[in-house]
Phi, psi and omega in degrees: 000150178303140176248119181295129178281329179235085182300146180265166172233153185256146172228138176247121189245125172292121188210116176050050177069014178238164173255099188271137177262125175244132178258128183246139167236139177072188182226159180300143176234133180303132177081359180248124182294140172300145177253118178256132178244124182239127188276175183263188181296135181054043177225182181219165183297327181297344180302337181274359187303317184295322178290318178300318180297334183273352180294143180284321186253144172285135173205167180279121182234137178231132178226119177275153160275120178303160178309129179077016176228151175057232183262009176268136179300150169261141178290161178286082184215162176251008172198159184242148185243131185306317181302336178296328177295321179296315180293320177299314180297322179299317177293321180295317178299317177302315183293317186280316193249348186060238179267003183279145174285150183248163163264132190233125177238129178229140178250131173057240177305321177297329175294322177293319176298315181299317179300313181294318181297319181295335176273327179283323178238066187298335181279352183265351186241121180273313177226145185231129178234124180247112180261096175058035173266082193277350188079197186233163175299150176298149180236167177240147178306329182296344179279350187300313181303315180295322180294316178299320179295318178299317179300312180295321178296320181288329174300319178291320178297320177299316180297327179279357179085011184281346179251019183298150178287151180289155174234160187221156183297323184201180181296328178294328175294322176296317179300319177298322177296318178297320181288330176293319178292321181231094182299342178282346184286122180292151181301319183296321177289322179297318179296320178293312184294327181303326183281355172250336183274342182213169180209154180287140174271179180299329181275003177094344178282150181267129183243142178296137180274067178211135180289127180299338179297340176295343180280346181286131183297150175293132181292332183263145179289150174285125183250106183300318182300323179292316179298319180297322178297324177289316181301326181296341180269354180292125178257339182288142170301140184246131168252113178258115186252133179236155174272163179287336176287121181268098186261004181301316182297324179289314183289311194249349175050045176089352180284346181202136185235163177297325178297321177296318178299314180298324177295320178296324181296340180295346176290339179275137188296319184229111186229137169235130178254130180230153179238139175254119183282158179053048182214151173252203184300325179272060186295337176286345171267321188284319183222062185298323182290318178297315180294318179300319180294318177303311184292315180300317180296325180286327185280353182301000000 
């Protein structure tokens, strides 16, 4: 099994009526901004371990498990709202950095949260890194009735247990599931990550550490104009990192393209786009050393 070179330590923070889990590497250094890493949908903070191990320099790094993921409690709800991630992050930044600006890295959904936060709180972010946080296809107001109906239908499906998270016989079964999703993930890393991505239940089966309510669609449509207005307020230099695997056609089937994403990024004043070769969406698993070098060089 993979052996972490820089083991993390846990902190549990009372935050907005929840018990939030923060994973720490390193210790604060005078004059060096804290580095916050925020994970994506159906992921956990430990997912960044391989990238942290590949960094050349020791620094203070903090990564939360979002609400309802990993070791952070889920609120008593049957669906989750995107603005809550912004508010949670705002409280975490206050706790970690006080009045100091942070360096912020977000992957996938976490990349979308990081982009929005950097525009809403532009004075709190010194450097911004977006790892495949592409946003969503543009929508039209006419889609709203169908979206609300879909949301209500999925709430009922959740109540009937139809959106329940998968369970596995043991941790190796979880590792196999991770490797099926990402064929580039080595067995040793998958076995290590499985023990952070899932945990044994009372009956001995291993369950994914993610609230099934995260599977319920957002009731509100994604509004590109609103996101663009936020992006225009970003003052931090942005590094937008993409993998060499072009999954837009698979994900969106022409409803949203990489060119559209790049056009949206033009709303940010200072942008650099980089590509990581031989990597898929989980590029922090596929090429952790390459990604670590990109990020370190950018954060100088």
